[in-house]
C-alpha positions as CSV (number, residue, x, y, z in Angstrom):
1,M,16.5,-73.3,-140.4
2,K,20.0,-72.0,-140.5
3,A,21.1,-69.2,-138.2
4,Y,24.1,-67.5,-136.7
5,V,23.6,-68.2,-133.0
6,L,25.6,-66.3,-130.3
7,H,26.2,-68.7,-127.4
8,K,28.5,-66.4,-125.5
9,I,30.9,-63.5,-126.2
10,N,33.0,-64.4,-129.3
11,D,31.2,-67.8,-129.7
12,L,29.1,-67.4,-132.8
13,R,28.0,-70.6,-134.5
14,F,26.3,-71.1,-137.9
15,E,24.0,-74.0,-137.1
16,E,20.5,-75.4,-137.5
17,V,17.8,-74.3,-135.1
18,E,14.0,-74.6,-135.0
19,I,12.0,-72.2,-137.1
20,P,10.4,-69.8,-134.5
21,E,6.8,-70.3,-133.5
22,I,4.6,-67.2,-133.8
23,N,1.9,-66.1,-131.5
24,D,-1.6,-64.9,-132.5
25,D,-0.4,-61.3,-133.2
26,E,2.8,-62.1,-135.0
27,V,3.9,-62.9,-138.5
28,L,6.7,-65.2,-139.7
29,V,9.1,-63.3,-142.0
30,K,11.4,-65.2,-144.4
31,V,14.5,-63.0,-144.4
32,K,15.6,-61.8,-147.8
33,A,18.2,-59.3,-147.0
34,V,19.9,-58.4,-143.7
35,G,22.5,-55.7,-143.0
36,I,25.2,-55.8,-140.4
37,C,25.0,-52.8,-138.0
38,G,28.1,-51.4,-136.3
39,S,26.4,-52.3,-133.0
40,D,26.3,-56.0,-133.9
41,I,30.1,-56.3,-133.8
42,P,30.7,-55.4,-130.1
43,R,27.5,-57.4,-129.2
44,I,29.0,-60.5,-130.8
45,Y,32.7,-60.1,-130.0
46,K,33.1,-57.8,-127.0
47,T,30.3,-56.7,-124.8
48,G,27.8,-59.5,-125.3
49,T,24.0,-59.2,-124.9
50,Y,21.1,-59.8,-122.5
51,H,20.9,-63.5,-122.7
52,Y,22.2,-66.6,-124.5
53,P,21.8,-68.2,-126.9
54,L,20.7,-65.3,-129.1
55,I,20.4,-64.7,-132.8
56,A,21.4,-61.1,-133.5
57,G,20.5,-58.9,-136.5
58,H,17.9,-56.1,-136.7
59,E,18.3,-54.4,-140.1
60,F,16.3,-56.6,-142.4
61,S,13.5,-57.2,-144.9
62,G,11.7,-60.2,-146.1
63,E,8.5,-61.9,-147.1
64,I,5.7,-62.9,-144.8
65,V,5.1,-66.7,-145.0
66,D,2.8,-67.3,-142.1
67,C,0.7,-65.3,-139.6
68,G,-1.1,-65.7,-136.3
69,K,-4.8,-66.2,-136.1
70,N,-5.5,-62.6,-135.3
71,I,-3.9,-61.4,-138.5
72,D,-5.7,-61.3,-141.9
73,R,-4.1,-63.8,-144.2
74,D,-4.1,-61.4,-147.0
75,I,-0.8,-60.3,-145.6
76,L,0.9,-63.5,-146.7
77,N,3.6,-63.2,-149.4
78,K,3.9,-59.4,-148.8
79,C,7.3,-57.8,-148.9
80,V,8.0,-56.0,-145.6
81,G,10.5,-54.0,-143.7
82,V,10.7,-54.4,-139.9
83,F,10.9,-51.8,-137.1
84,P,13.0,-53.8,-134.6
85,L,12.0,-51.9,-131.4
86,I,8.9,-53.6,-129.8
87,P,7.2,-51.0,-127.5
88,C,5.5,-52.0,-124.3
89,K,2.4,-49.8,-125.2
90,R,1.9,-49.0,-121.5
91,C,4.5,-46.3,-120.5
92,M,3.9,-42.6,-121.0
93,P,5.9,-42.2,-124.3
94,C,4.0,-45.2,-125.7
95,Q,0.7,-43.6,-124.7
96,N,1.8,-40.6,-126.8
97,K,2.8,-42.9,-129.7
98,K,6.5,-42.0,-129.2
99,Y,7.4,-45.7,-129.3
100,E,11.1,-45.0,-129.9
101,L,11.2,-43.6,-126.3
102,C,9.5,-46.6,-124.7
103,R,10.7,-47.2,-121.1
104,S,10.3,-51.0,-121.3
105,Y,10.9,-52.1,-124.8
106,D,11.8,-55.4,-126.4
107,Y,14.2,-55.4,-129.4
108,I,14.6,-57.8,-132.3
109,G,18.3,-58.9,-132.5
110,S,19.4,-58.0,-129.0
111,R,16.7,-58.8,-126.5
112,R,14.9,-61.4,-128.6
113,N,16.1,-63.5,-131.6
114,G,16.7,-61.5,-134.8
115,A,17.5,-61.7,-138.5
116,F,20.9,-63.4,-138.8
117,A,18.6,-66.4,-139.6
118,E,16.3,-67.6,-142.3
119,Y,13.1,-66.8,-140.5
120,V,12.1,-64.3,-137.8
121,A,9.0,-64.0,-135.6
122,V,7.8,-60.3,-135.8
123,P,4.8,-58.5,-134.2
124,Y,2.4,-57.5,-136.9
125,N,2.5,-53.9,-135.7
126,N,6.2,-53.8,-136.4
127,I,6.0,-54.4,-140.2
128,I,5.8,-51.9,-143.0
129,E,4.7,-53.1,-146.4
130,I,7.1,-52.4,-149.2
131,P,5.9,-51.7,-152.7
132,P,7.3,-53.7,-155.6
133,E,9.5,-50.9,-156.9
134,I,11.6,-51.0,-153.7
135,S,14.1,-53.8,-153.4
136,Y,14.7,-56.1,-150.4
137,E,18.2,-54.6,-150.1
138,E,16.7,-51.0,-149.9
139,A,14.1,-52.2,-147.4
140,A,16.7,-53.7,-145.2
141,M,18.2,-50.2,-144.8
142,L,15.0,-48.6,-143.6
143,E,16.2,-48.9,-140.0
144,P,19.5,-47.0,-140.3
145,M,17.9,-44.5,-142.7
146,G,15.1,-43.9,-140.2
147,V,17.7,-43.2,-137.5
148,A,19.3,-40.6,-139.8
149,V,16.0,-38.9,-140.6
150,H,15.1,-38.9,-136.9
151,A,18.4,-37.0,-136.1
152,I,17.8,-34.5,-138.9
153,R,14.3,-33.9,-137.7
154,R,15.5,-32.8,-134.3
155,F,16.1,-29.4,-136.0
156,D,14.3,-27.3,-138.5
157,I,17.2,-27.0,-140.9
158,K,17.0,-24.3,-143.5
159,E,18.7,-24.2,-146.9
160,T,20.9,-21.3,-145.7
161,D,22.2,-23.1,-142.7
162,S,25.7,-24.4,-142.5
163,V,26.1,-27.9,-141.2
164,T,29.0,-30.1,-140.0
165,I,28.8,-33.9,-139.9
166,C,31.6,-35.4,-137.9
167,G,31.9,-39.2,-138.4
168,L,30.9,-41.0,-141.6
169,G,29.8,-44.4,-140.4
170,T,26.5,-45.7,-141.8
171,I,24.4,-43.2,-139.9
172,G,26.6,-40.2,-140.7
173,M,26.6,-41.2,-144.3
174,F,22.8,-41.4,-144.4
175,I,22.5,-38.1,-142.7
176,L,24.7,-36.7,-145.4
177,M,22.6,-38.4,-148.1
178,F,19.4,-36.8,-146.8
179,L,20.9,-33.3,-146.4
180,C,22.2,-33.5,-150.0
181,E,18.7,-34.5,-151.0
182,K,17.4,-31.3,-149.3
183,S,19.9,-29.4,-151.5
184,L,21.8,-27.9,-148.7
185,K,25.0,-26.2,-150.0
186,N,27.0,-25.5,-146.9
187,V,27.6,-29.0,-145.6
188,Y,31.1,-29.8,-144.3
189,V,32.1,-33.4,-143.6
190,V,34.9,-34.7,-141.3
191,G,36.0,-38.3,-142.1
192,N,39.1,-40.4,-141.8
193,K,38.8,-43.0,-144.6
194,D,39.4,-42.9,-148.3
195,I,36.1,-44.7,-149.0
196,Q,34.2,-42.1,-146.9
197,K,35.5,-39.3,-149.2
198,E,34.7,-41.4,-152.3
199,Y,31.1,-41.8,-151.2
200,A,30.7,-38.2,-149.9
201,L,31.7,-36.9,-153.3
202,K,29.3,-39.4,-155.0
203,L,26.5,-37.7,-153.0
204,G,27.5,-34.3,-154.3
205,I,29.8,-32.9,-151.6
206,S,32.7,-31.0,-153.2
207,A,36.2,-32.1,-152.4
208,D,36.8,-28.7,-150.7
209,N,34.0,-29.5,-148.2
210,F,35.5,-32.8,-147.1
211,C,38.0,-32.8,-144.3
212,D,40.3,-35.9,-144.0
213,S,41.1,-35.7,-140.3
214,R,44.2,-37.9,-140.9
215,T,46.0,-35.2,-142.8
216,T,44.1,-31.9,-142.0
217,D,43.4,-30.2,-138.8
218,A,39.6,-30.4,-138.6
219,Q,39.2,-27.3,-136.4
220,N,41.1,-25.1,-138.8
221,F,39.1,-26.6,-141.7
222,I,35.8,-25.6,-140.1
223,K,37.0,-22.2,-139.0
224,E,38.5,-21.3,-142.4
225,R,35.2,-22.1,-144.2
226,T,32.9,-20.3,-141.7
227,N,35.0,-17.1,-141.1
228,G,35.9,-18.4,-137.7
229,N,32.2,-18.7,-136.6
230,G,31.6,-22.5,-136.8
231,T,28.5,-24.0,-138.4
232,D,24.9,-23.4,-137.4
233,I,24.2,-27.2,-137.0
234,F,26.6,-29.9,-135.9
235,F,26.0,-33.7,-136.0
236,E,28.3,-35.6,-133.7
237,C,28.2,-39.2,-135.2
238,I,31.2,-40.8,-133.4
239,G,30.4,-40.8,-129.6
240,K,33.8,-39.8,-128.3
241,N,34.5,-37.2,-125.6
242,E,36.9,-35.2,-127.7
243,I,34.4,-35.0,-130.6
244,Y,31.7,-33.7,-128.2
245,S,34.2,-30.9,-127.2
246,F,35.1,-30.4,-130.9
247,A,31.4,-29.9,-131.7
248,V,31.0,-27.3,-129.0
249,N,34.1,-25.5,-130.2
250,N,32.9,-25.5,-133.8
251,T,29.3,-24.6,-133.5
252,A,28.2,-21.0,-134.2
253,V,26.8,-18.7,-131.5
254,G,23.2,-19.7,-131.0
255,G,23.8,-22.9,-132.9
256,K,22.6,-26.5,-132.4
257,I,24.4,-29.8,-131.8
258,C,22.8,-33.2,-132.3
259,L,24.5,-36.1,-130.4
260,V,24.1,-39.1,-132.6
261,G,27.0,-41.5,-131.9
262,N,26.7,-44.2,-129.2
263,P,29.2,-43.3,-126.5
264,Y,32.5,-45.2,-126.4
265,S,33.2,-44.1,-122.8
266,D,32.1,-41.6,-120.2
267,M,31.4,-38.1,-121.7
268,L,33.1,-35.4,-119.6
269,L,33.4,-31.7,-120.4
270,D,36.1,-29.5,-119.1
271,R,35.2,-26.1,-117.6
272,Q,36.0,-24.0,-120.7
273,I,33.9,-26.2,-123.0
274,Y,31.0,-25.9,-120.5
275,W,31.4,-22.1,-120.5
276,K,31.1,-22.1,-124.3
277,I,27.8,-23.9,-124.1
278,L,26.5,-21.2,-121.7
279,R,28.0,-18.2,-123.4
280,N,27.1,-19.2,-126.9
281,Q,23.7,-20.3,-125.9
282,L,24.0,-23.6,-127.7
283,T,21.2,-26.0,-128.1
284,I,22.3,-29.6,-127.5
285,T,20.0,-32.5,-128.2
286,G,20.3,-36.3,-128.2
287,T,18.6,-38.5,-130.7
288,W,17.5,-42.1,-130.2
289,N,16.3,-44.6,-132.8
290,S,13.5,-43.5,-135.1
291,S,9.7,-43.0,-135.1
292,F,7.4,-45.7,-136.4
293,N,3.8,-45.5,-135.4
294,H,2.0,-46.2,-138.8
295,D,1.5,-42.5,-139.3
296,I,2.3,-41.1,-142.7
297,N,4.5,-38.5,-141.1
298,D,6.7,-40.9,-139.1
299,D,10.4,-41.4,-140.0
300,W,9.9,-44.7,-141.7
301,H,7.2,-43.5,-144.0
302,C,9.2,-40.4,-144.8
303,V,12.1,-42.6,-145.9
304,L,9.7,-44.9,-147.8
305,E,8.2,-42.0,-149.7
306,K,11.7,-40.7,-150.7
307,L,12.6,-44.2,-151.9
308,R,9.3,-44.5,-153.9
309,N,9.9,-41.2,-155.6
310,G,13.6,-42.0,-156.4
311,L,14.9,-39.1,-154.4
312,I,17.5,-41.2,-152.6
313,N,19.6,-44.2,-153.7
314,P,20.9,-46.1,-150.6
315,K,21.9,-49.1,-152.7
316,I,25.2,-47.3,-153.6
317,F,26.3,-47.8,-150.1
318,I,26.2,-51.6,-150.2
319,T,29.9,-52.4,-150.7
320,H,29.6,-56.1,-149.9
321,K,26.8,-58.5,-150.8
322,L,27.4,-61.9,-149.2
323,P,25.5,-65.2,-149.5
324,F,24.0,-66.0,-146.1
325,N,26.3,-68.9,-145.4
326,E,29.3,-66.5,-145.9
327,L,27.9,-63.7,-143.8
328,E,30.4,-64.4,-141.0
329,N,33.1,-63.0,-143.3
330,G,31.3,-59.7,-143.1
331,F,31.4,-59.8,-139.3
332,H,35.2,-60.3,-139.5
333,I,35.7,-57.5,-142.0
334,M,34.0,-55.1,-139.7
335,K,35.7,-56.4,-136.6
336,D,39.2,-56.5,-138.0
337,K,38.8,-53.5,-140.4
338,S,40.5,-55.7,-143.0
339,E,38.7,-54.1,-145.9
340,E,37.0,-50.7,-146.5
341,Y,33.2,-50.9,-146.4
342,I,30.1,-48.8,-145.9
343,K,27.3,-51.4,-145.6
344,I,27.8,-55.2,-145.6
345,M,24.6,-57.1,-146.4
346,G,23.7,-60.8,-146.4
347,I,21.4,-61.9,-149.2
348,L,19.1,-64.9,-148.8
349,S,17.3,-66.8,-151.6
């Protein structure tokens, strides 16, 4: 099969490799659609990964073409999405079916070979069957949509709550999509790209609720729209120290902050910011990954149900569809910021 194989940092080769062998409890997925995650770019070009060679890629969907002997062969030819985190099933979180908090997990696309390939070996317990009305492209976005839903579910958000989203990468954009689907009115968004404003307005945000931080002071923007109080809920989707401080400064008394963005560097708070957390009695929570335990109420089934009922339309975010043999162009677009994009996806036949 063809695959993009990372041999070392900044050494990505499109080459032929063996189709993966599957064990008794795995299925072989023929990849149909695969998205490039923002985390894939530093993994390939800057920070590297756990071992080499490695095939990256963890946002994908496909068709099951083979299965191990412990799997009922009725699963063959089914369309599936794939939860990329493989839990150990032994640690305390796993015992409580909180697999996203596993202490000793494996991971498709970073710790084991992933989906920038024509075929992937996947544990049977990590697949979710996709009904025919949902496309492969939509199913390939279940992972980032699940992450967005997981962040939102950290709080019991009411229709009357005011919310700030700072950072409109893929996860921030999906958080906005789900909040708009919940018909929240007082949602304020801070972004720094023309395409982010374009898509925020497509989702239903008014131009007056979008702050372009390149031309507008974001703190004044939030204060003016909340009578100086800040918003009840704040999603920090960038992962920078100054944005963490910005969130504390712009969250209302008794408000809640969800830290979503992966950190770019050490996160340090000065004394006055720390005092605000104490004196305003802020609730600060982190979020990690998404819940998938084959329960109807987990994050992935929540997303799947919204897709099935036509309540969300994530396909509008696919700005680039690339044939698989041209997918490296997508890596370079994201690395070099040479074009505006939301979601870049590879399409396989």
